[in-house]
C-alpha positions as CSV (number, residue, x, y, z in Angstrom):
1,M,87.8,148.2,97.6
2,C,85.8,149.7,100.4
3,L,82.3,150.8,99.5
4,A,79.4,152.2,101.5
5,I,76.6,149.6,101.0
6,P,72.8,150.2,101.7
7,G,71.0,147.8,104.0
8,R,67.7,147.5,105.8
9,V,67.7,147.8,109.6
10,E,65.9,144.7,111.0
11,E,66.6,145.2,114.7
12,I,68.0,147.8,117.1
13,T,69.6,147.0,120.4
14,T,72.2,148.7,122.6
15,D,75.6,147.5,123.6
16,G,76.4,149.6,126.6
17,L,75.9,153.2,125.3
18,I,76.2,152.3,121.6
19,R,73.1,151.7,119.4
20,I,73.7,148.5,117.4
21,G,71.5,147.4,114.5
22,R,71.1,144.1,112.7
23,V,71.2,145.2,109.1
24,N,70.2,143.1,106.1
25,F,72.2,143.7,102.9
26,G,70.1,141.7,100.5
27,G,70.5,138.5,102.4
28,V,73.7,139.1,104.3
29,V,73.0,140.2,107.8
30,K,75.7,142.2,109.8
31,R,75.9,144.0,113.1
32,V,76.3,147.8,112.5
33,C,76.9,150.8,114.7
34,L,73.9,153.2,114.4
35,D,75.2,156.0,116.6
36,Y,76.0,158.4,113.7
37,V,72.4,158.2,112.4
38,P,70.2,158.5,115.6
39,E,67.0,159.0,113.6
40,I,67.2,155.5,112.0
41,A,64.5,153.1,113.0
42,V,63.6,149.4,112.3
43,G,62.6,149.1,108.7
44,D,64.7,152.1,107.5
45,Y,67.5,151.8,105.0
46,A,71.0,153.0,105.9
47,I,74.2,153.5,104.0
48,V,76.9,151.5,105.9
49,H,80.6,152.0,105.6
50,V,83.1,149.8,107.5
51,G,80.4,148.8,110.1
52,F,79.0,152.3,110.7
53,A,75.7,153.6,109.4
54,I,76.5,157.0,108.0
55,S,73.2,158.1,106.5
56,K,69.6,157.2,106.0
57,V,68.4,156.5,102.4
58,D,65.0,155.7,100.9
59,E,64.2,152.1,99.9
60,T,64.2,152.7,96.1
61,T,67.7,154.2,96.2
62,A,68.9,151.4,98.4
63,Q,67.5,148.7,96.1
64,E,68.9,150.4,93.0
65,T,72.3,150.8,94.5
66,L,72.4,147.2,95.7
67,A,71.4,146.0,92.2
68,A,74.2,148.2,90.6
69,F,76.8,146.8,93.0
70,R,75.6,143.2,92.3
71,A,75.9,143.9,88.6
72,M,79.5,145.0,89.1
73,G,80.2,141.9,91.3
74,V,81.3,143.8,94.3
75,V,78.6,143.0,96.9
76,D,80.0,139.6,97.9
77,E,83.5,141.0,98.2
78,E,82.4,143.9,100.4
79,L,80.3,141.8,102.7
80,A,82.6,138.8,103.0
81,G,83.3,137.6,106.5
82,E,86.9,137.6,107.8
83,D,87.5,133.9,107.1
84,E,86.0,134.2,103.6
85,A,88.1,137.3,102.8
86,F,91.3,135.5,103.9
87,A,90.4,132.4,101.9
88,R,89.8,134.6,98.8
89,A,93.1,136.3,99.3
90,A,94.9,132.9,99.6
91,R,93.4,131.8,96.2
92,A,94.4,135.0,94.4
93,P,97.6,135.1,92.4
94,Q,100.5,135.9,94.6
95,S,103.3,138.4,93.8
96,A,106.9,137.9,94.7
97,C,106.9,141.6,95.7
98,P,103.5,142.4,97.3
99,D,104.7,146.0,98.0
100,G,105.4,146.5,94.2
101,S,109.2,147.1,94.7
102,C,110.1,144.5,92.0
103,S,108.6,146.8,89.3
104,I,110.7,149.8,90.4
105,D,113.3,150.7,87.8
106,T,116.5,151.3,89.6
107,S,118.7,152.0,86.6
108,P,120.6,155.3,86.7
109,R,118.9,158.1,84.9
110,T,120.4,161.3,83.4
111,S,118.7,164.6,83.5
112,P,117.4,166.0,80.2
113,K,120.0,168.9,80.4
114,A,122.8,166.4,80.9
115,S,121.9,164.5,77.7
116,Q,121.7,167.7,75.6
117,N,125.4,168.4,75.2
118,T,125.8,171.6,73.0
119,S,129.5,171.2,72.4
120,P,130.7,169.5,69.2
121,Q,131.2,165.8,69.5
122,T,134.2,163.9,68.3
123,S,134.2,160.4,66.9
124,L,136.5,157.7,68.2
125,S,138.9,158.5,65.3
126,G,139.3,162.1,66.7
127,G,137.4,163.9,63.9
128,R,134.2,165.8,64.3
129,A,130.9,163.9,64.2
130,R,128.7,164.7,61.2
């Protein structure tokens, strides 16, 4: 899953020409690109998607959204670091066919028209079927 999560901007710096913010997502702090929301300031809340702030949001909406995401159990998954995400994936049940190809039915199929034979059928004894 890939959600846009609200977080509070705690610090703004530049990395060359790019504005970078330290954003707090209810206890998890991440570096975020702020270039798409130039009006954002320290103390503001931003909606962040894959490391980019994409919009500014008020504090009430941010807190309500974080609470809803926590209730659904998706905040930790979305904010996991790389090592934690890999460890979680390693603990998950593994599939013999991760691409789903094992579940593909490869048996031959006939078209509906081919199975609707309108001619009289005969039995094995040579007579007409009843």
